[in-house]
C-alpha positions as CSV (number, residue, x, y, z in Angstrom):
1,M,98.3,-2.3,-52.7
2,S,96.5,-1.5,-56.2
3,D,93.0,-1.3,-56.8
4,A,92.9,-4.3,-59.4
5,E,94.8,-6.6,-57.4
6,L,92.1,-8.9,-55.5
7,T,89.8,-11.2,-57.9
8,M,86.4,-12.9,-57.6
9,T,87.2,-16.7,-58.1
10,I,84.3,-17.9,-60.2
11,G,84.0,-21.1,-62.0
12,G,88.3,-21.6,-61.5
13,R,88.6,-18.3,-63.0
14,A,89.9,-14.7,-62.1
15,V,87.1,-12.3,-62.4
16,R,87.3,-8.6,-62.1
17,A,84.3,-5.9,-62.3
18,P,84.1,-2.4,-63.7
19,R,83.0,-1.3,-60.0
20,S,84.6,-1.3,-56.6
21,F,83.8,-0.5,-53.6
22,P,86.3,0.8,-50.6
23,I,88.3,-0.8,-48.1
24,V,88.7,1.2,-44.4
25,D,92.3,0.4,-42.4
26,P,89.9,0.6,-38.7
27,S,93.3,2.1,-37.7
28,T,93.3,5.1,-39.7
29,G,89.8,5.3,-40.5
30,E,91.3,6.0,-44.5
31,V,90.5,3.8,-47.4
32,A,93.8,1.4,-47.7
33,A,91.8,-0.5,-50.9
34,H,89.8,-1.4,-52.9
35,A,87.4,-4.1,-54.1
36,P,85.3,-5.7,-56.8
37,T,81.6,-4.9,-57.0
38,A,80.1,-8.8,-58.2
39,E,77.0,-7.5,-60.3
40,A,74.2,-9.1,-61.5
41,E,75.8,-11.0,-64.1
42,H,78.2,-12.8,-61.8
43,V,76.2,-13.7,-59.6
44,E,74.5,-16.1,-62.6
45,D,78.1,-17.2,-63.9
46,V,78.6,-18.3,-60.7
47,M,75.1,-20.0,-60.0
48,A,76.4,-21.8,-63.1
49,A,79.9,-23.1,-62.6
50,M,78.1,-24.4,-60.2
51,A,75.4,-26.2,-61.3
52,A,77.9,-27.6,-64.1
53,A,80.4,-28.4,-61.3
54,Q,77.9,-30.1,-58.8
55,P,77.6,-34.1,-60.0
56,A,80.9,-34.2,-60.7
57,W,82.4,-33.2,-57.2
58,A,79.2,-35.2,-55.4
59,A,80.2,-38.2,-57.2
60,E,84.0,-37.8,-56.1
61,T,85.3,-40.2,-53.8
62,A,85.7,-39.0,-50.4
63,D,89.1,-39.3,-50.4
64,G,89.3,-38.1,-53.3
65,R,87.9,-35.2,-52.3
66,A,90.0,-35.2,-49.0
67,R,93.6,-35.2,-51.3
68,V,92.2,-31.9,-53.1
69,M,91.2,-30.2,-49.3
70,H,94.9,-31.6,-48.1
71,Q,96.4,-30.0,-51.5
72,G,94.5,-26.9,-51.1
73,A,95.6,-26.8,-47.3
74,D,98.8,-26.5,-48.0
75,A,98.3,-24.0,-50.4
76,V,96.6,-21.4,-48.4
77,A,99.6,-22.0,-45.3
78,A,102.4,-21.7,-47.7
79,S,100.4,-17.8,-48.0
80,I,100.0,-17.5,-43.9
81,D,101.8,-14.3,-43.3
82,E,100.6,-12.8,-46.5
83,I,97.2,-13.5,-45.8
84,A,97.9,-12.4,-42.1
85,R,98.5,-9.3,-43.3
86,L,96.0,-8.6,-45.8
87,S,93.6,-9.7,-42.8
88,T,94.9,-7.0,-40.6
89,L,94.6,-4.8,-43.2
90,E,91.0,-5.1,-43.4
91,L,90.3,-6.2,-39.8
92,G,92.4,-3.8,-37.3
93,A,93.5,-6.9,-35.2
94,P,97.3,-7.9,-34.0
95,L,99.3,-10.1,-36.5
96,A,98.8,-12.4,-34.3
97,F,95.4,-13.2,-33.9
98,S,95.3,-12.3,-37.9
99,K,97.6,-15.6,-38.5
100,G,95.4,-17.4,-36.1
101,L,92.6,-16.5,-38.9
102,V,94.4,-17.9,-41.6
103,T,94.9,-20.8,-39.5
104,G,91.7,-21.4,-39.0
105,V,90.8,-22.1,-43.0
106,I,94.2,-24.3,-42.9
107,S,93.2,-26.5,-39.8
108,A,89.2,-26.3,-41.4
109,L,90.4,-27.6,-44.6
110,R,92.4,-30.6,-42.8
111,Y,90.4,-31.3,-40.3
112,F,87.1,-32.5,-42.6
113,A,88.8,-33.2,-44.9
114,G,89.5,-36.6,-42.3
115,S,86.1,-37.0,-41.6
116,E,83.4,-39.2,-43.2
117,V,79.4,-39.0,-43.4
118,A,78.4,-42.6,-42.8
119,G,76.0,-44.1,-43.2
120,E,73.5,-47.1,-41.6
121,V,72.3,-50.0,-42.3
122,L,68.3,-51.1,-40.7
123,S,68.6,-54.8,-42.0
124,D,70.5,-56.9,-43.4
125,S,68.9,-60.3,-44.1
126,E,68.3,-62.5,-46.1
127,S,64.9,-61.1,-47.9
128,E,66.1,-56.9,-47.9
129,R,68.5,-54.2,-47.3
130,V,67.4,-50.8,-45.9
131,E,69.9,-48.6,-45.3
132,V,70.7,-44.7,-44.3
133,L,72.3,-42.7,-46.7
134,R,73.8,-38.7,-46.5
135,R,73.9,-37.5,-49.7
136,P,75.0,-33.9,-50.2
137,V,73.0,-31.2,-50.1
138,G,74.1,-29.2,-53.6
139,P,75.0,-25.6,-54.1
140,V,75.3,-23.6,-50.7
141,V,76.1,-20.0,-50.5
142,A,78.1,-19.0,-47.7
143,I,78.3,-15.8,-46.2
144,T,80.7,-14.8,-43.8
145,P,81.4,-11.4,-41.0
146,W,83.5,-9.0,-40.4
147,N,84.7,-10.0,-37.4
148,V,86.8,-13.3,-37.6
149,P,86.6,-13.4,-41.5
150,A,89.1,-15.9,-42.3
151,Y,88.2,-18.1,-39.8
152,M,84.6,-18.0,-40.8
153,M,85.0,-19.3,-44.2
154,G,86.7,-22.0,-43.3
155,L,84.5,-23.5,-40.9
156,K,82.0,-23.0,-43.7
157,I,84.0,-24.6,-46.6
158,G,85.4,-27.2,-44.7
159,P,82.1,-29.5,-44.1
160,A,80.3,-28.5,-47.1
161,L,83.6,-29.3,-49.1
162,A,84.1,-32.2,-47.4
163,A,79.8,-33.4,-47.7
164,G,80.0,-33.2,-51.5
165,N,79.0,-30.3,-51.9
166,C,80.1,-26.6,-54.2
167,V,79.9,-23.6,-52.9
168,V,79.8,-19.8,-53.0
169,V,81.6,-17.8,-50.0
170,K,80.5,-14.4,-49.7
171,P,82.4,-12.1,-47.0
172,S,81.3,-9.3,-45.5
173,P,82.1,-5.7,-47.4
174,Y,84.0,-4.9,-44.2
175,T,86.4,-7.2,-44.8
176,P,86.8,-9.4,-47.7
177,L,90.6,-9.0,-48.8
178,A,92.1,-11.8,-47.0
179,T,88.9,-14.4,-48.0
180,L,88.9,-13.3,-52.0
181,R,92.4,-14.2,-51.6
182,V,92.3,-17.7,-50.2
183,G,89.5,-17.9,-52.9
184,E,92.3,-16.5,-55.5
185,I,94.8,-19.3,-54.3
186,L,92.1,-22.6,-53.9
187,R,90.9,-21.8,-57.4
188,E,94.4,-23.4,-58.6
189,V,93.7,-26.8,-57.1
190,F,90.0,-27.1,-57.0
191,P,88.3,-27.6,-59.8
192,A,86.4,-24.8,-61.9
193,G,83.0,-24.5,-60.3
194,V,83.3,-26.3,-56.8
195,L,84.8,-23.3,-54.6
196,N,83.7,-19.4,-55.8
197,V,84.0,-16.2,-54.0
198,V,82.2,-13.0,-54.9
199,S,82.8,-9.4,-53.2
200,G,80.2,-7.3,-53.1
201,T,77.8,-4.6,-51.2
202,D,74.7,-5.3,-49.3
203,E,72.6,-5.9,-52.3
204,L,74.7,-8.7,-52.9
205,G,74.0,-11.2,-50.6
206,P,69.8,-11.5,-51.5
207,M,70.9,-12.2,-54.7
208,L,72.4,-15.2,-54.2
209,V,70.3,-16.4,-51.8
210,D,67.2,-15.6,-53.7
211,H,69.1,-17.8,-57.0
212,P,66.5,-20.3,-57.5
213,V,70.7,-22.8,-57.8
214,P,71.8,-23.0,-54.1
215,R,70.0,-25.7,-52.0
216,K,71.4,-24.1,-48.7
217,V,72.6,-21.0,-47.3
218,T,75.1,-21.1,-43.9
219,F,75.3,-17.0,-42.4
220,T,77.0,-15.9,-39.6
221,G,76.1,-12.6,-38.5
222,S,73.3,-10.3,-36.9
223,I,69.8,-11.5,-35.6
224,P,68.2,-9.6,-37.8
225,T,69.9,-10.4,-41.3
226,G,69.5,-14.4,-40.0
227,K,65.6,-13.6,-39.9
228,A,65.3,-11.9,-43.4
229,I,67.8,-14.9,-44.9
230,A,65.5,-17.6,-43.0
231,A,62.0,-15.6,-44.3
232,S,64.5,-15.6,-48.2
233,A,65.3,-19.0,-48.4
234,A,61.5,-20.3,-46.8
235,K,59.9,-19.6,-50.3
236,D,62.4,-22.0,-51.9
237,L,63.0,-24.6,-49.5
238,K,66.6,-24.1,-49.0
239,R,67.7,-25.2,-46.2
240,V,70.1,-23.0,-43.7
241,T,72.8,-22.5,-40.7
242,L,71.8,-19.4,-38.4
243,E,74.8,-18.5,-36.2
244,L,73.6,-15.3,-34.9
245,G,74.2,-12.5,-32.0
246,G,75.1,-13.2,-28.7
247,N,75.1,-11.5,-25.0
248,D,77.2,-14.3,-23.5
249,P,77.1,-13.9,-19.0
250,A,79.3,-14.6,-17.6
251,I,77.4,-15.5,-13.4
252,L,80.0,-15.4,-11.0
253,L,78.9,-17.8,-8.0
254,D,79.9,-16.1,-4.0
255,D,83.2,-19.0,-3.4
256,V,85.3,-17.2,-6.6
257,D,89.2,-16.1,-6.7
258,V,88.1,-12.7,-8.1
259,E,92.0,-12.1,-8.3
260,A,92.9,-15.2,-10.2
261,I,89.9,-15.5,-12.3
262,A,90.4,-11.5,-13.4
263,P,92.0,-12.1,-16.4
264,K,90.7,-15.4,-18.2
265,L,87.5,-13.1,-17.8
266,F,89.0,-9.6,-18.9
267,W,90.3,-11.5,-22.1
268,A,87.3,-13.9,-22.5
269,A,85.6,-10.0,-22.4
270,F,88.2,-8.1,-25.0
271,T,89.9,-11.0,-27.4
272,N,89.9,-8.8,-30.8
273,S,88.3,-6.0,-29.1
274,G,85.6,-7.5,-27.7
275,Q,84.0,-8.9,-31.6
276,V,83.7,-12.5,-30.8
277,C,80.2,-13.9,-31.1
278,I,81.2,-15.8,-27.9
279,A,83.0,-13.4,-25.7
280,I,81.4,-12.4,-22.6
281,K,79.0,-9.7,-22.6
282,R,78.2,-8.7,-19.2
283,V,79.4,-10.0,-16.1
284,Y,77.0,-11.4,-12.7
285,V,79.2,-10.9,-9.3
286,P,77.6,-11.5,-6.4
287,A,77.3,-7.8,-4.4
288,H,80.2,-8.2,-2.2
289,L,82.7,-8.9,-4.8
290,H,81.1,-6.5,-7.2
291,D,84.1,-3.4,-5.6
292,A,86.9,-6.2,-5.5
293,L,86.6,-7.3,-9.0
294,V,86.5,-3.6,-10.5
295,D,89.5,-3.5,-8.7
296,A,90.9,-6.2,-10.3
297,L,89.7,-5.7,-13.4
298,V,91.2,-2.0,-13.8
299,G,93.8,-3.2,-12.6
300,L,94.7,-5.2,-15.9
301,V,93.8,-2.5,-18.0
302,P,97.2,-0.4,-18.4
303,S,98.3,-4.2,-19.7
304,V,96.1,-3.3,-22.9
305,R,98.8,-1.6,-25.8
306,L,95.9,-0.7,-28.6
307,G,97.0,0.1,-32.2
308,S,97.5,-1.0,-35.8
309,G,97.8,-4.9,-35.7
310,L,100.3,-4.1,-37.8
311,D,102.6,-2.9,-34.7
312,E,104.1,-6.0,-32.7
313,S,103.8,-4.2,-29.1
314,T,99.9,-3.5,-30.2
315,N,97.3,-6.4,-28.1
316,M,94.3,-4.8,-28.7
317,G,93.3,-3.6,-32.1
318,P,90.6,-1.0,-32.9
319,L,87.0,-1.6,-33.8
320,Q,86.6,-3.1,-37.4
321,N,84.1,0.0,-38.8
322,R,82.8,3.1,-37.5
323,A,79.7,2.0,-37.0
324,Q,80.5,-0.1,-35.0
325,L,82.3,2.5,-32.5
326,D,79.3,4.3,-32.1
327,F,77.3,2.2,-31.1
328,V,78.9,1.4,-28.6
329,A,79.8,4.5,-27.5
330,A,75.8,4.8,-27.8
331,L,75.8,2.1,-25.6
332,V,78.8,3.4,-22.7
333,E,76.3,6.6,-22.2
334,D,73.3,5.0,-21.6
335,A,74.6,2.8,-18.8
336,K,76.4,6.2,-17.4
337,A,73.3,8.3,-18.3
338,K,71.0,5.4,-15.9
339,G,73.5,5.3,-12.5
340,A,76.5,3.3,-13.9
341,T,80.2,4.0,-13.6
342,V,82.8,3.8,-15.9
343,A,85.9,2.5,-13.6
344,A,88.3,2.5,-17.0
345,G,88.6,3.1,-20.6
346,G,86.3,5.0,-22.9
347,R,87.3,6.8,-26.3
348,P,90.8,7.7,-26.7
349,E,90.8,11.6,-27.4
350,D,92.4,13.2,-31.2
351,R,93.4,9.6,-32.4
352,P,92.7,8.2,-35.6
353,G,90.8,5.1,-35.9
354,Y,88.2,3.4,-34.6
355,F,89.8,2.7,-31.4
356,Y,87.7,2.6,-27.6
357,A,90.0,1.6,-25.1
358,P,88.7,-1.7,-23.1
359,T,85.9,-0.4,-20.6
360,I,85.1,-1.5,-17.0
361,V,81.2,-0.4,-16.6
362,A,80.8,-0.7,-12.7
363,G,77.6,-0.7,-11.4
364,A,75.6,-1.9,-13.9
365,A,71.6,-3.2,-14.4
366,A,68.9,-4.5,-16.1
367,G,67.4,-2.1,-17.8
368,M,70.6,-0.5,-19.4
369,R,71.5,-0.9,-22.9
370,V,74.5,-2.5,-22.0
371,V,73.5,-5.3,-20.6
372,D,70.5,-5.7,-22.3
373,E,72.4,-5.2,-26.0
374,E,75.3,-7.3,-27.2
375,Q,77.7,-4.5,-27.2
376,F,80.0,-6.1,-29.9
377,G,82.7,-4.2,-28.6
378,P,85.3,-3.7,-25.4
379,V,83.1,-2.8,-23.5
380,L,82.5,-5.2,-20.0
381,P,79.1,-4.2,-17.7
382,L,79.5,-5.4,-14.3
383,V,76.2,-6.1,-12.8
384,P,76.5,-6.4,-8.8
385,Y,73.5,-9.0,-7.5
386,T,72.1,-11.2,-4.2
387,D,69.7,-13.4,-5.4
388,L,71.2,-16.2,-7.5
389,E,67.5,-17.5,-8.8
390,D,67.0,-13.8,-9.7
391,T,70.3,-13.4,-12.3
392,V,69.6,-17.1,-13.2
393,A,66.2,-15.7,-14.8
394,Q,68.3,-12.6,-15.8
395,A,70.8,-14.4,-17.8
396,N,67.8,-16.3,-19.7
397,H,66.3,-13.4,-20.2
398,R,65.6,-12.6,-23.7
399,Y,66.3,-14.0,-26.9
400,F,69.7,-14.3,-26.3
401,G,71.2,-17.7,-26.2
402,L,74.6,-18.7,-27.9
403,G,76.9,-19.0,-24.9
404,A,77.5,-18.3,-21.1
405,S,79.1,-19.1,-18.4
406,V,79.2,-20.2,-14.4
407,W,82.5,-19.4,-12.3
408,S,82.2,-21.1,-8.6
409,G,85.3,-23.5,-6.5
410,D,82.9,-25.7,-6.4
411,L,82.3,-27.6,-9.3
412,D,79.0,-29.7,-8.1
413,R,77.4,-26.2,-7.0
414,A,79.0,-24.4,-10.7
415,G,77.5,-27.3,-12.7
416,A,74.2,-27.2,-11.4
417,V,74.1,-23.4,-11.8
418,A,75.6,-24.4,-15.5
419,D,72.2,-26.8,-16.1
420,R,69.5,-23.8,-15.8
421,L,71.5,-21.9,-18.3
422,E,69.9,-20.9,-22.1
423,A,72.9,-21.5,-24.4
424,G,74.2,-23.7,-26.8
425,Q,77.9,-23.1,-24.9
426,V,77.6,-23.5,-21.4
427,W,81.7,-23.3,-19.7
428,V,82.2,-23.4,-16.3
429,N,85.8,-22.1,-14.8
430,T,86.4,-20.7,-18.6
431,H,84.5,-19.4,-21.4
432,Q,85.4,-19.0,-25.8
433,S,87.1,-22.6,-25.1
434,T,86.8,-25.0,-27.6
435,L,88.2,-28.1,-29.3
436,G,88.4,-26.6,-32.6
437,F,86.7,-27.7,-35.1
438,S,85.8,-30.8,-33.3
439,Q,83.1,-29.2,-31.0
440,P,79.5,-28.6,-31.8
441,L,78.6,-24.4,-32.0
442,T,75.2,-24.1,-31.5
443,G,72.9,-21.1,-30.6
444,V,69.5,-21.5,-28.5
445,K,66.3,-19.2,-29.1
446,H,67.2,-16.4,-31.4
447,S,71.4,-16.4,-31.5
448,G,70.8,-19.5,-34.3
449,L,69.6,-22.0,-36.3
450,G,70.7,-25.5,-37.1
451,V,74.2,-26.3,-36.1
452,E,78.1,-25.7,-36.8
453,K,81.9,-27.7,-36.2
454,G,82.1,-31.2,-35.3
455,R,80.0,-34.4,-37.3
456,W,77.2,-32.7,-36.4
457,G,77.6,-30.0,-38.7
458,L,79.2,-31.8,-41.7
459,E,75.6,-33.8,-41.2
460,T,73.8,-30.2,-42.2
461,F,75.3,-30.4,-46.0
462,T,73.6,-33.3,-46.1
463,E,69.8,-35.0,-47.2
464,L,69.0,-38.4,-45.7
465,Q,68.4,-40.5,-48.4
466,T,66.7,-44.2,-47.2
467,R,68.1,-46.9,-49.4
468,Y,65.5,-50.0,-49.3
469,V,66.9,-53.9,-52.0
470,S,64.4,-56.9,-52.0
471,R,66.5,-59.6,-52.1
472,A,63.0,-61.9,-52.1
């Protein structure tokens, strides 16, 4: 790939930049490509383009917007293999997983194209008609994370566009390639200025968020960055949707069939090398079942084939970046120093790239960083317990509240525990399962603000307007 291949999309035009930044292939640790660095003038150009395009796109009928969105989905589908390879190059994940991420863009465009932002009639009499309408919120800044970039692009642009808003997407500087390519494809379909994609380093995000043109910011990423975005947006009363960090607990009750659930736990923790916001991050297991669960999970480790995502035999790729690799390794060392045992896994020796084998940490406990913090990597701590009440309190402790799950053969008992968990998503006998784009995704406490997906997410890209017509 040459440095000049991928371009930003601004106002329907292909835009190159005088500067670029390197993109590392995490399976080798080597620079594999470069992406354009947006400057201040590019930010001004994209804001002017969105401001100019917003009135016409907002005035377009829902059917008209839907037609364009379906055309966009068709165009992305025609290039799915190309985009998936770019995604694997920058993310490191197996090609099948990357293709699923691109499918997310296609599915989001199609799902939200068929969604309506309905109003409601409050009164309709001889003397008056009062109705509540939903109007587009206005130009949107969408900032996506590095772990599932194409999917998150679709999740954000689908409802924003369907509600009648123009959008600028800023992907993570670690993984901009697939997003830039989707932008190139969609600029041939959408009216100029409606969908824009810019890439850059850490300075770009604040320039977009601080600009007076956008009326909403939707962001997925870390809690500290989400707080900074919320504070900046508040200065101009911009609306925000924030999907932030999680440290999802899985609580096993004392009647579980360890052998039966071990594969579900394993892949709910280790899909995409554990780099999933709603992955299982800690397992609370009855003390008398702890050793059996360790053995069952360790027995699954040999089934994992670490390698480049472009290799068809690979079912787990590397961590996406060196900083994340070092962070995960530090958490494991902390757990070992505090008395936990690494039953399997660790960093392979003498291997290039950012690989870390799926790691089972036995005998973990509160106070260990791997339990208290979000590892966002292929490490699963098992915390033995004897007191369910204390375990529920530990699961709810601190500021995380994205997802949680309860596992039991008694659904009523599991449901009673699930009712007490402080999380936006709670599962019973599964984890990470979703209903695609129809199911809302939300976090409580520091794990999020607002909602994404479904009609609930669609409505966050609108503002309410009450219309009163007097017939007297």
